PDB file with one MODEL, atoms N, CA, C and O in Angstrom:
MODEL        1
ATOM      1  N   UNK A   1     122.264-140.951   2.679  1.00  0.00           N
ATOM      2  CA  UNK A   1     122.728-140.596   1.346  1.00  0.00           C
ATOM      3  C   UNK A   1     123.322-139.177   1.602  1.00  0.00           C
ATOM      4  O   UNK A   1     122.622-138.333   2.162  1.00  0.00           O
ATOM      5  N   UNK A   2     124.627-138.885   1.198  1.00  0.00           N
ATOM      6  CA  UNK A   2     125.144-137.529   0.942  1.00  0.00           C
ATOM      7  C   UNK A   2     124.315-136.369   0.342  1.00  0.00           C
ATOM      8  O   UNK A   2     123.254-136.606  -0.235  1.00  0.00           O
ATOM      9  N   UNK A   3     124.662-135.470   0.441  1.00  0.00           N
ATOM     10  CA  UNK A   3     123.730-134.274  -0.174  1.00  0.00           C
ATOM     11  C   UNK A   3     124.480-133.636  -1.555  1.00  0.00           C
ATOM     12  O   UNK A   3     124.074-132.999  -2.527  1.00  0.00           O
ATOM     13  N   UNK A   4     125.872-134.186  -1.085  1.00  0.00           N
ATOM     14  CA  UNK A   4     126.706-133.314  -2.387  1.00  0.00           C
ATOM     15  C   UNK A   4     126.731-132.179  -2.590  1.00  0.00           C
ATOM     16  O   UNK A   4     126.592-131.835  -3.763  1.00  0.00           O
ATOM     17  N   UNK A   5     126.920-131.107  -1.523  1.00  0.00           N
ATOM     18  CA  UNK A   5     126.521-129.900  -1.815  1.00  0.00           C
ATOM     19  C   UNK A   5     127.747-129.224  -2.998  1.00  0.00           C
ATOM     20  O   UNK A   5     128.953-129.468  -2.996  1.00  0.00           O
ATOM     21  N   UNK A   6     127.038-128.383  -3.894  1.00  0.00           N
ATOM     22  CA  UNK A   6     127.540-127.979  -5.019  1.00  0.00           C
ATOM     23  C   UNK A   6     128.811-126.985  -4.989  1.00  0.00           C
ATOM     24  O   UNK A   6     129.404-126.847  -6.059  1.00  0.00           O
ATOM     25  N   UNK A   7     129.337-126.199  -3.732  1.00  0.00           N
ATOM     26  CA  UNK A   7     130.272-124.915  -3.322  1.00  0.00           C
ATOM     27  C   UNK A   7     131.269-125.275  -2.138  1.00  0.00           C
ATOM     28  O   UNK A   7     131.048-126.230  -1.394  1.00  0.00           O
ATOM     29  N   UNK A   8     131.885-124.818  -2.067  1.00  0.00           N
ATOM     30  CA  UNK A   8     132.709-124.784  -1.007  1.00  0.00           C
ATOM     31  C   UNK A   8     131.994-123.575   0.110  1.00  0.00           C
ATOM     32  O   UNK A   8     131.633-122.438  -0.194  1.00  0.00           O
ATOM     33  N   UNK A   9     131.944-124.091   1.175  1.00  0.00           N
ATOM     34  CA  UNK A   9     131.310-122.668   2.248  1.00  0.00           C
ATOM     35  C   UNK A   9     132.109-121.750   2.777  1.00  0.00           C
ATOM     36  O   UNK A   9     131.757-121.074   3.743  1.00  0.00           O
ATOM     37  N   UNK A  10     133.032-121.655   2.315  1.00  0.00           N
ATOM     38  CA  UNK A  10     134.282-120.828   2.727  1.00  0.00           C
ATOM     39  C   UNK A  10     134.340-119.498   1.359  1.00  0.00           C
ATOM     40  O   UNK A  10     133.932-118.341   1.253  1.00  0.00           O
ATOM     41  N   UNK A  11     135.152-120.557   0.416  1.00  0.00           N
ATOM     42  CA  UNK A  11     135.138-119.356  -0.762  1.00  0.00           C
ATOM     43  C   UNK A  11     134.209-119.627  -1.923  1.00  0.00           C
ATOM     44  O   UNK A  11     134.667-119.320  -3.023  1.00  0.00           O
ATOM     45  N   UNK A  12     133.211-120.049  -1.897  1.00  0.00           N
ATOM     46  CA  UNK A  12     132.033-120.235  -2.727  1.00  0.00           C
ATOM     47  C   UNK A  12     132.564-121.126  -4.044  1.00  0.00           C
ATOM     48  O   UNK A  12     131.849-121.251  -5.038  1.00  0.00           O
ATOM     49  N   UNK A  13     133.685-121.635  -3.961  1.00  0.00           N
ATOM     50  CA  UNK A  13     134.083-122.092  -5.366  1.00  0.00           C
ATOM     51  C   UNK A  13     133.577-123.430  -5.627  1.00  0.00           C
ATOM     52  O   UNK A  13     133.767-124.339  -4.819  1.00  0.00           O
ATOM     53  N   UNK A  14     132.875-123.614  -6.828  1.00  0.00           N
ATOM     54  CA  UNK A  14     132.640-124.790  -7.521  1.00  0.00           C
ATOM     55  C   UNK A  14     133.126-126.208  -7.017  1.00  0.00           C
ATOM     56  O   UNK A  14     134.345-126.379  -7.032  1.00  0.00           O
ATOM     57  N   UNK A  15     132.333-127.244  -6.574  1.00  0.00           N
ATOM     58  CA  UNK A  15     132.788-128.249  -6.644  1.00  0.00           C
ATOM     59  C   UNK A  15     131.918-129.148  -7.163  1.00  0.00           C
ATOM     60  O   UNK A  15     130.916-129.279  -6.459  1.00  0.00           O
ATOM     61  N   UNK A  16     131.939-129.801  -8.120  1.00  0.00           N
ATOM     62  CA  UNK A  16     131.452-130.627  -8.790  1.00  0.00           C
ATOM     63  C   UNK A  16     131.158-132.155  -8.212  1.00  0.00           C
ATOM     64  O   UNK A  16     132.072-132.581  -7.507  1.00  0.00           O
ATOM     65  N   UNK A  17     130.126-132.972  -8.380  1.00  0.00           N
ATOM     66  CA  UNK A  17     129.759-134.025  -7.521  1.00  0.00           C
ATOM     67  C   UNK A  17     131.074-135.119  -7.785  1.00  0.00           C
ATOM     68  O   UNK A  17     131.352-136.023  -6.998  1.00  0.00           O
ATOM     69  N   UNK A  18     131.615-134.912  -8.719  1.00  0.00           N
ATOM     70  CA  UNK A  18     133.045-136.163  -8.674  1.00  0.00           C
ATOM     71  C   UNK A  18     134.070-134.962  -8.487  1.00  0.00           C
ATOM     72  O   UNK A  18     134.975-135.027  -9.318  1.00  0.00           O
ATOM     73  N   UNK A  19     134.151-134.086  -7.780  1.00  0.00           N
ATOM     74  CA  UNK A  19     135.365-133.116  -7.560  1.00  0.00           C
ATOM     75  C   UNK A  19     135.734-134.195  -6.505  1.00  0.00           C
ATOM     76  O   UNK A  19     134.997-134.786  -5.716  1.00  0.00           O
ATOM     77  N   UNK A  20     137.410-134.316  -6.752  1.00  0.00           N
ATOM     78  CA  UNK A  20     138.218-135.060  -5.648  1.00  0.00           C
ATOM     79  C   UNK A  20     138.809-133.843  -4.859  1.00  0.00           C
ATOM     80  O   UNK A  20     139.914-134.031  -4.350  1.00  0.00           O
ATOM     81  N   UNK A  21     138.329-132.848  -4.721  1.00  0.00           N
ATOM     82  CA  UNK A  21     138.704-131.467  -3.976  1.00  0.00           C
ATOM     83  C   UNK A  21     137.810-131.433  -3.006  1.00  0.00           C
ATOM     84  O   UNK A  21     138.130-131.033  -1.886  1.00  0.00           O
ATOM     85  N   UNK A  22     136.585-131.840  -3.290  1.00  0.00           N
ATOM     86  CA  UNK A  22     135.643-131.726  -1.781  1.00  0.00           C
ATOM     87  C   UNK A  22     136.091-132.217  -0.742  1.00  0.00           C
ATOM     88  O   UNK A  22     136.971-133.068  -0.872  1.00  0.00           O
ATOM     89  N   UNK A  23     135.748-131.934   0.291  1.00  0.00           N
ATOM     90  CA  UNK A  23     136.130-131.998   1.749  1.00  0.00           C
ATOM     91  C   UNK A  23     134.768-131.925   2.544  1.00  0.00           C
ATOM     92  O   UNK A  23     133.929-131.036   2.401  1.00  0.00           O
ATOM     93  N   UNK A  24     134.685-132.966   3.376  1.00  0.00           N
ATOM     94  CA  UNK A  24     133.244-132.949   4.311  1.00  0.00           C
ATOM     95  C   UNK A  24     133.753-133.117   5.684  1.00  0.00           C
ATOM     96  O   UNK A  24     134.863-133.608   5.893  1.00  0.00           O
ATOM     97  N   UNK A  25     132.930-132.702   6.671  1.00  0.00           N
ATOM     98  CA  UNK A  25     133.098-133.093   8.035  1.00  0.00           C
ATOM     99  C   UNK A  25     131.942-134.267   8.382  1.00  0.00           C
ATOM    100  O   UNK A  25     131.410-134.838   7.430  1.00  0.00           O
ATOM    101  N   UNK A  26     131.670-134.520   9.368  1.00  0.00           N
ATOM    102  CA  UNK A  26     130.755-135.616   9.775  1.00  0.00           C
ATOM    103  C   UNK A  26     129.440-135.017   9.746  1.00  0.00           C
ATOM    104  O   UNK A  26     128.567-135.859   9.955  1.00  0.00           O
ATOM    105  N   UNK A  27     128.988-133.801   9.552  1.00  0.00           N
ATOM    106  CA  UNK A  27     127.900-133.157   9.483  1.00  0.00           C
ATOM    107  C   UNK A  27     127.560-132.611   7.890  1.00  0.00           C
ATOM    108  O   UNK A  27     126.582-131.908   7.639  1.00  0.00           O
ATOM    109  N   UNK A  28     128.484-133.035   6.934  1.00  0.00           N
ATOM    110  CA  UNK A  28     128.594-132.871   5.746  1.00  0.00           C
ATOM    111  C   UNK A  28     128.714-131.200   5.212  1.00  0.00           C
ATOM    112  O   UNK A  28     128.248-130.839   4.131  1.00  0.00           O
ATOM    113  N   UNK A  29     129.534-130.119   6.325  1.00  0.00           N
ATOM    114  CA  UNK A  29     130.073-129.381   6.074  1.00  0.00           C
ATOM    115  C   UNK A  29     131.068-129.522   4.880  1.00  0.00           C
ATOM    116  O   UNK A  29     132.006-130.316   4.815  1.00  0.00           O
ATOM    117  N   UNK A  30     130.673-128.564   3.909  1.00  0.00           N
ATOM    118  CA  UNK A  30     131.356-128.802   2.359  1.00  0.00           C
ATOM    119  C   UNK A  30     132.713-127.931   2.284  1.00  0.00           C
ATOM    120  O   UNK A  30     132.410-126.756   2.494  1.00  0.00           O
ATOM    121  N   UNK A  31     133.875-128.055   2.097  1.00  0.00           N
ATOM    122  CA  UNK A  31     134.762-127.184   1.718  1.00  0.00           C
ATOM    123  C   UNK A  31     135.463-127.676   0.631  1.00  0.00           C
ATOM    124  O   UNK A  31     135.242-128.814   0.217  1.00  0.00           O
ATOM    125  N   UNK A  32     136.306-126.929   0.108  1.00  0.00           N
ATOM    126  CA  UNK A  32     137.352-127.264  -0.892  1.00  0.00           C
ATOM    127  C   UNK A  32     138.519-127.423   0.043  1.00  0.00           C
ATOM    128  O   UNK A  32     138.665-126.955   1.172  1.00  0.00           O
ATOM    129  N   UNK A  33     139.506-128.361  -0.838  1.00  0.00           N
ATOM    130  CA  UNK A  33     140.921-128.895  -0.215  1.00  0.00           C
ATOM    131  C   UNK A  33     141.608-127.422   0.326  1.00  0.00           C
ATOM    132  O   UNK A  33     142.022-127.342   1.483  1.00  0.00           O
ATOM    133  N   UNK A  34     141.675-126.463  -0.456  1.00  0.00           N
ATOM    134  CA  UNK A  34     142.637-125.437  -0.272  1.00  0.00           C
ATOM    135  C   UNK A  34     142.290-124.614   0.991  1.00  0.00           C
ATOM    136  O   UNK A  34     143.031-124.251   1.904  1.00  0.00           O
ATOM    137  N   UNK A  35     141.248-124.457   0.843  1.00  0.00           N
ATOM    138  CA  UNK A  35     140.316-123.955   2.400  1.00  0.00           C
ATOM    139  C   UNK A  35     140.551-124.685   3.626  1.00  0.00           C
ATOM    140  O   UNK A  35     140.832-124.293   4.759  1.00  0.00           O
ATOM    141  N   UNK A  36     140.350-125.967   3.082  1.00  0.00           N
ATOM    142  CA  UNK A  36     140.511-126.769   4.651  1.00  0.00           C
ATOM    143  C   UNK A  36     142.019-126.428   5.124  1.00  0.00           C
ATOM    144  O   UNK A  36     142.306-125.925   6.210  1.00  0.00           O
ATOM    145  N   UNK A  37     143.011-126.828   4.016  1.00  0.00           N
ATOM    146  CA  UNK A  37     144.442-126.625   4.510  1.00  0.00           C
ATOM    147  C   UNK A  37     144.862-125.400   4.663  1.00  0.00           C
ATOM    148  O   UNK A  37     145.497-125.216   5.702  1.00  0.00           O
ATOM    149  N   UNK A  38     144.709-124.422   3.917  1.00  0.00           N
ATOM    150  CA  UNK A  38     145.344-122.695   4.270  1.00  0.00           C
ATOM    151  C   UNK A  38     144.523-122.026   5.251  1.00  0.00           C
ATOM    152  O   UNK A  38     144.988-121.443   6.231  1.00  0.00           O
ATOM    153  N   UNK A  39     143.237-122.123   4.961  1.00  0.00           N
ATOM    154  CA  UNK A  39     142.254-121.324   5.995  1.00  0.00           C
ATOM    155  C   UNK A  39     141.825-121.778   7.393  1.00  0.00           C
ATOM    156  O   UNK A  39     141.797-121.054   8.388  1.00  0.00           O
ATOM    157  N   UNK A  40     141.547-122.865   7.344  1.00  0.00           N
ATOM    158  CA  UNK A  40     140.675-123.723   8.614  1.00  0.00           C
ATOM    159  C   UNK A  40     141.741-124.520   8.993  1.00  0.00           C
ATOM    160  O   UNK A  40     141.328-125.274   9.874  1.00  0.00           O
ATOM    161  N   UNK A  41     142.931-124.727   8.754  1.00  0.00           N
ATOM    162  CA  UNK A  41     143.818-125.483   9.520  1.00  0.00           C
ATOM    163  C   UNK A  41     143.178-126.830   9.689  1.00  0.00           C
ATOM    164  O   UNK A  41     143.511-127.374  10.742  1.00  0.00           O
ATOM    165  N   UNK A  42     142.241-127.603   8.840  1.00  0.00           N
ATOM    166  CA  UNK A  42     142.029-128.763   9.107  1.00  0.00           C
ATOM    167  C   UNK A  42     140.728-129.321  10.021  1.00  0.00           C
ATOM    168  O   UNK A  42     140.411-130.491  10.238  1.00  0.00           O
ATOM    169  N   UNK A  43     140.010-127.932  10.535  1.00  0.00           N
ATOM    170  CA  UNK A  43     139.179-127.959  11.692  1.00  0.00           C
ATOM    171  C   UNK A  43     137.973-127.049  10.971  1.00  0.00           C
ATOM    172  O   UNK A  43     138.141-125.905  10.549  1.00  0.00           O
ATOM    173  N   UNK A  44     136.667-127.836  10.917  1.00  0.00           N
ATOM    174  CA  UNK A  44     135.739-127.499  10.541  1.00  0.00           C
ATOM    175  C   UNK A  44     135.182-126.465  11.745  1.00  0.00           C
ATOM    176  O   UNK A  44     135.010-126.676  12.946  1.00  0.00           O
ATOM    177  N   UNK A  45     134.963-125.203  10.888  1.00  0.00           N
ATOM    178  CA  UNK A  45     134.363-123.932  11.784  1.00  0.00           C
ATOM    179  C   UNK A  45     133.223-124.070  12.382  1.00  0.00           C
ATOM    180  O   UNK A  45     132.971-123.492  13.440  1.00  0.00           O
ATOM    181  N   UNK A  46     132.237-125.006  11.654  1.00  0.00           N
ATOM    182  CA  UNK A  46     130.863-124.971  12.075  1.00  0.00           C
ATOM    183  C   UNK A  46     130.814-125.996  13.272  1.00  0.00           C
ATOM    184  O   UNK A  46     130.179-125.524  14.215  1.00  0.00           O
ATOM    185  N   UNK A  47     131.211-127.026  13.460  1.00  0.00           N
ATOM    186  CA  UNK A  47     131.323-128.233  14.630  1.00  0.00           C
ATOM    187  C   UNK A  47     132.553-128.358  15.164  1.00  0.00           C
ATOM    188  O   UNK A  47     132.510-128.727  16.337  1.00  0.00           O
ATOM    189  N   UNK A  48     133.703-128.175  14.704  1.00  0.00           N
ATOM    190  CA  UNK A  48     135.265-128.074  15.205  1.00  0.00           C
ATOM    191  C   UNK A  48     135.775-130.026  14.914  1.00  0.00           C
ATOM    192  O   UNK A  48     136.811-130.604  15.245  1.00  0.00           O
ATOM    193  N   UNK A  49     134.846-130.424  14.367  1.00  0.00           N
ATOM    194  CA  UNK A  49     135.599-131.785  13.842  1.00  0.00           C
ATOM    195  C   UNK A  49     136.851-131.663  12.350  1.00  0.00           C
ATOM    196  O   UNK A  49     137.313-130.695  11.747  1.00  0.00           O
ATOM    197  N   UNK A  50     137.013-132.940  12.232  1.00  0.00           N
ATOM    198  CA  UNK A  50     137.998-132.904  10.982  1.00  0.00           C
ATOM    199  C   UNK A  50     137.489-133.199   9.704  1.00  0.00           C
ATOM    200  O   UNK A  50     136.274-133.402   9.687  1.00  0.00           O
ATOM    201  N   UNK A  51     137.913-133.257   8.937  1.00  0.00           N
ATOM    202  CA  UNK A  51     137.656-133.509   7.533  1.00  0.00           C
ATOM    203  C   UNK A  51     138.048-134.688   6.719  1.00  0.00           C
ATOM    204  O   UNK A  51     139.100-135.216   7.079  1.00  0.00           O
ATOM    205  N   UNK A  52     137.565-135.112   5.912  1.00  0.00           N
ATOM    206  CA  UNK A  52     137.883-136.116   4.849  1.00  0.00           C
ATOM    207  C   UNK A  52     137.353-135.756   3.392  1.00  0.00           C
ATOM    208  O   UNK A  52     136.492-134.951   3.039  1.00  0.00           O
ATOM    209  N   UNK A  53     138.138-136.602   2.687  1.00  0.00           N
ATOM    210  CA  UNK A  53     137.575-136.505   0.866  1.00  0.00           C
ATOM    211  C   UNK A  53     136.454-136.690   0.819  1.00  0.00           C
ATOM    212  O   UNK A  53     136.009-137.712   1.342  1.00  0.00           O
ATOM    213  N   UNK A  54     135.611-135.789   0.188  1.00  0.00           N
ATOM    214  CA  UNK A  54     134.267-136.706   0.141  1.00  0.00           C
ATOM    215  C   UNK A  54     133.691-137.637  -1.114  1.00  0.00           C
ATOM    216  O   UNK A  54     133.731-137.410  -2.323  1.00  0.00           O
ATOM    217  N   UNK A  55     133.205-138.636  -0.468  1.00  0.00           N
ATOM    218  CA  UNK A  55     133.129-139.712  -1.672  1.00  0.00           C
ATOM    219  C   UNK A  55     132.513-139.273  -2.919  1.00  0.00           C
ATOM    220  O   UNK A  55     131.806-138.267  -2.969  1.00  0.00           O
ATOM    221  N   UNK A  56     132.765-139.999  -3.910  1.00  0.00           N
ATOM    222  CA  UNK A  56     132.342-139.440  -5.347  1.00  0.00           C
ATOM    223  C   UNK A  56     131.431-140.565  -5.757  1.00  0.00           C
ATOM    224  O   UNK A  56     131.845-141.682  -6.070  1.00  0.00           O
ATOM    225  N   UNK A  57     130.081-140.183  -5.736  1.00  0.00           N
ATOM    226  CA  UNK A  57     129.099-140.802  -6.259  1.00  0.00           C
ATOM    227  C   UNK A  57     129.289-141.502  -7.556  1.00  0.00           C
ATOM    228  O   UNK A  57     129.879-140.670  -8.245  1.00  0.00           O
ATOM    229  N   UNK A  58     129.116-142.563  -8.259  1.00  0.00           N
ATOM    230  CA  UNK A  58     129.179-142.895  -9.384  1.00  0.00           C
ATOM    231  C   UNK A  58     128.203-141.907 -10.210  1.00  0.00           C
ATOM    232  O   UNK A  58     127.217-141.264  -9.852  1.00  0.00           O
ATOM    233  N   UNK A  59     128.878-142.039 -11.494  1.00  0.00           N
ATOM    234  CA  UNK A  59     128.045-141.539 -12.487  1.00  0.00           C
ATOM    235  C   UNK A  59     126.592-141.986 -13.127  1.00  0.00           C
ATOM    236  O   UNK A  59     125.758-141.257 -13.665  1.00  0.00           O
ATOM    237  N   UNK A  60     126.557-143.095 -12.953  1.00  0.00           N
ATOM    238  CA  UNK A  60     125.554-143.981 -13.034  1.00  0.00           C
ATOM    239  C   UNK A  60     124.402-143.525 -12.357  1.00  0.00           C
ATOM    240  O   UNK A  60     123.258-143.584 -12.809  1.00  0.00           O
ATOM    241  N   UNK A  61     124.758-143.039 -11.188  1.00  0.00           N
ATOM    242  CA  UNK A  61     123.681-143.249  -9.843  1.00  0.00           C
ATOM    243  C   UNK A  61     123.286-141.604  -9.708  1.00  0.00           C
ATOM    244  O   UNK A  61     122.391-141.112  -9.021  1.00  0.00           O
ATOM    245  N   UNK A  62     124.212-140.951 -10.554  1.00  0.00           N
ATOM    246  CA  UNK A  62     123.830-139.264 -10.203  1.00  0.00           C
ATOM    247  C   UNK A  62     122.322-138.610 -10.966  1.00  0.00           C
ATOM    248  O   UNK A  62     121.687-137.592 -10.689  1.00  0.00           O
ATOM    249  N   UNK A  63     122.149-139.387 -11.740  1.00  0.00           N
ATOM    250  CA  UNK A  63     120.815-139.304 -12.304  1.00  0.00           C
ATOM    251  C   UNK A  63     119.744-139.469 -11.477  1.00  0.00           C
ATOM    252  O   UNK A  63     118.980-138.545 -11.194  1.00  0.00           O
ATOM    253  N   UNK A  64     119.634-140.620 -11.058  1.00  0.00           N
ATOM    254  CA  UNK A  64     118.740-141.287 -10.341  1.00  0.00           C
ATOM    255  C   UNK A  64     118.899-140.127  -8.898  1.00  0.00           C
ATOM    256  O   UNK A  64     117.998-139.316  -8.686  1.00  0.00           O
ATOM    257  N   UNK A  65     119.995-140.187  -8.104  1.00  0.00           N
ATOM    258  CA  UNK A  65     120.466-139.315  -6.962  1.00  0.00           C
ATOM    259  C   UNK A  65     121.203-138.538  -7.298  1.00  0.00           C
ATOM    260  O   UNK A  65     122.407-138.700  -7.497  1.00  0.00           O
ATOM    261  N   UNK A  66     120.459-137.395  -7.429  1.00  0.00           N
ATOM    262  CA  UNK A  66     121.483-136.085  -7.841  1.00  0.00           C
ATOM    263  C   UNK A  66     122.243-135.442  -6.971  1.00  0.00           C
ATOM    264  O   UNK A  66     122.010-135.691  -5.788  1.00  0.00           O
ATOM    265  N   UNK A  67     122.952-134.808  -7.173  1.00  0.00           N
ATOM    266  CA  UNK A  67     123.672-133.746  -6.203  1.00  0.00           C
ATOM    267  C   UNK A  67     122.870-132.759  -5.767  1.00  0.00           C
ATOM    268  O   UNK A  67     121.709-132.709  -6.173  1.00  0.00           O
ATOM    269  N   UNK A  68     123.455-131.658  -4.716  1.00  0.00           N
ATOM    270  CA  UNK A  68     122.174-130.798  -4.532  1.00  0.00           C
ATOM    271  C   UNK A  68     122.759-129.503  -5.265  1.00  0.00           C
ATOM    272  O   UNK A  68     123.918-129.342  -5.650  1.00  0.00           O
ATOM    273  N   UNK A  69     121.708-128.638  -5.364  1.00  0.00           N
ATOM    274  CA  UNK A  69     122.049-127.665  -6.027  1.00  0.00           C
ATOM    275  C   UNK A  69     121.929-126.324  -5.276  1.00  0.00           C
ATOM    276  O   UNK A  69     122.036-125.183  -5.723  1.00  0.00           O
ATOM    277  N   UNK A  70     121.648-126.800  -3.870  1.00  0.00           N
ATOM    278  CA  UNK A  70     121.778-125.379  -3.259  1.00  0.00           C
ATOM    279  C   UNK A  70     123.072-125.104  -2.391  1.00  0.00           C
ATOM    280  O   UNK A  70     123.585-125.798  -1.512  1.00  0.00           O
ATOM    281  N   UNK A  71     123.504-123.658  -3.002  1.00  0.00           N
ATOM    282  CA  UNK A  71     124.580-123.087  -2.492  1.00  0.00           C
ATOM    283  C   UNK A  71     124.546-122.659  -0.885  1.00  0.00           C
ATOM    284  O   UNK A  71     123.747-121.919  -0.310  1.00  0.00           O
ATOM    285  N   UNK A  72     125.520-123.275  -0.438  1.00  0.00           N
ATOM    286  CA  UNK A  72     125.516-122.395   0.989  1.00  0.00           C
ATOM    287  C   UNK A  72     126.993-121.937   1.336  1.00  0.00           C
ATOM    288  O   UNK A  72     128.015-122.529   0.989  1.00  0.00           O
ATOM    289  N   UNK A  73     126.920-120.800   2.069  1.00  0.00           N
ATOM    290  CA  UNK A  73     128.187-119.980   2.345  1.00  0.00           C
ATOM    291  C   UNK A  73     128.152-119.438   3.422  1.00  0.00           C
ATOM    292  O   UNK A  73     127.229-118.634   3.546  1.00  0.00           O
ATOM    293  N   UNK A  74     129.053-119.610   4.582  1.00  0.00           N
ATOM    294  CA  UNK A  74     129.286-119.511   5.691  1.00  0.00           C
ATOM    295  C   UNK A  74     130.051-118.078   5.921  1.00  0.00           C
ATOM    296  O   UNK A  74     131.009-117.686   5.254  1.00  0.00           O
ATOM    297  N   UNK A  75     129.278-117.216   7.264  1.00  0.00           N
ATOM    298  CA  UNK A  75     130.381-116.112   7.554  1.00  0.00           C
ATOM    299  C   UNK A  75     131.187-116.770   8.325  1.00  0.00           C
ATOM    300  O   UNK A  75     130.779-116.666   9.482  1.00  0.00           O
ATOM    301  N   UNK A  76     132.400-117.577   8.243  1.00  0.00           N
ATOM    302  CA  UNK A  76     133.206-117.428   8.819  1.00  0.00           C
ATOM    303  C   UNK A  76     134.363-116.783   9.182  1.00  0.00           C
ATOM    304  O   UNK A  76     134.921-116.425   8.145  1.00  0.00           O
ATOM    305  N   UNK A  77     135.168-116.372  10.418  1.00  0.00           N
ATOM    306  CA  UNK A  77     136.229-115.174  10.021  1.00  0.00           C
ATOM    307  C   UNK A  77     137.355-116.248   9.521  1.00  0.00           C
ATOM    308  O   UNK A  77     138.317-115.554   9.192  1.00  0.00           O
ATOM    309  N   UNK A  78     137.567-117.162   9.384  1.00  0.00           N
ATOM    310  CA  UNK A  78     138.607-117.671   8.810  1.00  0.00           C
ATOM    311  C   UNK A  78     138.572-117.481   7.411  1.00  0.00           C
ATOM    312  O   UNK A  78     139.615-117.419   6.760  1.00  0.00           O
ATOM    313  N   UNK A  79     137.253-117.367   6.807  1.00  0.00           N
ATOM    314  CA  UNK A  79     136.962-117.258   5.529  1.00  0.00           C
ATOM    315  C   UNK A  79     137.131-115.838   4.905  1.00  0.00           C
ATOM    316  O   UNK A  79     137.609-115.689   3.781  1.00  0.00           O
ATOM    317  N   UNK A  80     136.802-115.014   5.528  1.00  0.00           N
ATOM    318  CA  UNK A  80     137.139-113.774   5.416  1.00  0.00           C
ATOM    319  C   UNK A  80     138.174-112.752   4.516  1.00  0.00           C
ATOM    320  O   UNK A  80     139.352-112.846   4.857  1.00  0.00           O
ATOM    321  N   UNK A  81     137.955-112.017   3.674  1.00  0.00           N
ATOM    322  CA  UNK A  81     138.966-111.476   2.635  1.00  0.00           C
ATOM    323  C   UNK A  81     139.232-112.610   1.569  1.00  0.00           C
ATOM    324  O   UNK A  81     140.010-112.410   0.636  1.00  0.00           O
TER     325      UNK A  81
ENDMDL
END
C-alpha cells in the first residue's frame, strides 16, 4: 500500500491524499508536479527514476488506511533556493 506522504520533498508544499499534483517515483519519493517539471526535469534526485501521478486513495478508505503525516524534505541541489 502506498504511504501517501503529505508534502513535496523539494519545496515542502502540502500534498493532500487526494491531490492531483502529487508525483511519485518507484520508491515513493514524493514531489509536487511543479517541482518535477521545473526543478527536477522529470528525474528523481534520490534514485534517478522517472515520475508518475500518485494514485488517489478513495475517500471511503482513508479512514481505515490513512495517509502518512511524516513530512520528508530532502537537501537536493536542484531544490535549493
